[in-house]
TORKOL-4160 file (C-alpha; in steps of 0.2 Angstrom, whole numbers, padded with zeros to 4 digits, m for minus):
74
<pt num="1" X="0078" Y="0502" Z="0090"/>
<pt num="2" X="0078" Y="0484" Z="0095"/>
<pt num="3" X="0060" Y="0478" Z="0101"/>
<pt num="4" X="0058" Y="0463" Z="0112"/>
<pt num="5" X="0044" Y="0453" Z="0103"/>
<pt num="6" X="0036" Y="0438" Z="0113"/>
<pt num="7" X="0027" Y="0424" Z="0104"/>
<pt num="8" X="0016" Y="0414" Z="0116"/>
<pt num="9" X="0015" Y="0396" Z="0114"/>
<pt num="10" X="0014" Y="0389" Z="0097"/>
<pt num="11" X="0012" Y="0404" Z="0085"/>
<pt num="12" X="0017" Y="0398" Z="0068"/>
<pt num="13" X="0026" Y="0410" Z="0056"/>
<pt num="14" X="0033" Y="0408" Z="0039"/>
<pt num="15" X="0051" Y="0409" Z="0037"/>
<pt num="16" X="0049" Y="0426" Z="0028"/>
<pt num="17" X="0038" Y="0433" Z="0042"/>
<pt num="18" X="0050" Y="0427" Z="0055"/>
<pt num="19" X="0065" Y="0435" Z="0046"/>
<pt num="20" X="0056" Y="0451" Z="0044"/>
<pt num="21" X="0052" Y="0452" Z="0063"/>
<pt num="22" X="0069" Y="0448" Z="0068"/>
<pt num="23" X="0075" Y="0463" Z="0058"/>
<pt num="24" X="0065" Y="0474" Z="0070"/>
<pt num="25" X="0070" Y="0465" Z="0086"/>
<pt num="26" X="0072" Y="0450" Z="0096"/>
<pt num="27" X="0059" Y="0436" Z="0094"/>
<pt num="28" X="0056" Y="0424" Z="0108"/>
<pt num="29" X="0044" Y="0410" Z="0109"/>
<pt num="30" X="0037" Y="0407" Z="0127"/>
<pt num="31" X="0027" Y="0391" Z="0130"/>
<pt num="32" X="0012" Y="0393" Z="0141"/>
<pt num="33" X="0015" Y="0381" Z="0155"/>
<pt num="34" X="0019" Y="0390" Z="0171"/>
<pt num="35" X="0009" Y="0407" Z="0172"/>
<pt num="36" X="0023" Y="0414" Z="0183"/>
<pt num="37" X="0036" Y="0411" Z="0170"/>
<pt num="38" X="0024" Y="0418" Z="0157"/>
<pt num="39" X="0021" Y="0434" Z="0167"/>
<pt num="40" X="0039" Y="0436" Z="0169"/>
<pt num="41" X="0042" Y="0434" Z="0150"/>
<pt num="42" X="0029" Y="0447" Z="0145"/>
<pt num="43" X="0033" Y="0460" Z="0159"/>
<pt num="44" X="0047" Y="0469" Z="0149"/>
<pt num="45" X="0041" Y="0464" Z="0131"/>
<pt num="46" X="0038" Y="0478" Z="0118"/>
<pt num="47" X="0025" Y="0467" Z="0109"/>
<pt num="48" X="0016" Y="0451" Z="0112"/>
<pt num="49" X="0008" Y="0439" Z="0099"/>
<pt num="50" X="m0003" Y="0425" Z="0104"/>
<pt num="51" X="m0013" Y="0412" Z="0095"/>
<pt num="52" X="m0022" Y="0405" Z="0111"/>
<pt num="53" X="m0039" Y="0405" Z="0118"/>
<pt num="54" X="m0038" Y="0420" Z="0130"/>
<pt num="55" X="m0045" Y="0409" Z="0144"/>
<pt num="56" X="m0028" Y="0400" Z="0146"/>
<pt num="57" X="m0020" Y="0416" Z="0151"/>
<pt num="58" X="m0022" Y="0423" Z="0169"/>
<pt num="59" X="m0028" Y="0441" Z="0172"/>
<pt num="60" X="m0011" Y="0447" Z="0176"/>
<pt num="61" X="m0004" Y="0442" Z="0160"/>
<pt num="62" X="m0019" Y="0448" Z="0150"/>
<pt num="63" X="m0018" Y="0465" Z="0159"/>
<pt num="64" X="0001" Y="0466" Z="0155"/>
<pt num="65" X="m0002" Y="0462" Z="0137"/>
<pt num="66" X="m0016" Y="0475" Z="0135"/>
<pt num="67" X="m0004" Y="0489" Z="0142"/>
<pt num="68" X="0009" Y="0485" Z="0128"/>
<pt num="69" X="0009" Y="0496" Z="0113"/>
<pt num="70" X="0007" Y="0482" Z="0101"/>
<pt num="71" X="m0003" Y="0466" Z="0104"/>
<pt num="72" X="m0009" Y="0454" Z="0091"/>
<pt num="73" X="m0019" Y="0438" Z="0091"/>
<pt num="74" X="m0018" Y="0427" Z="0076"/>
């Protein structure tokens, strides 16, 4: 199974961690600039990882993230 994993903004990963995640699915990094683009990016994602103060995300984006099976804040 190929998971769609979205990293929001500037999540830093070691090369080993990134390779491990890429073995499970497609890893995309989405900059948090336009909330509409961000909502579209997470709409179909299987997992979202963010390293942001949640106040920067709109309610629509946070609700979508909460409904996902996997979400992590690092």
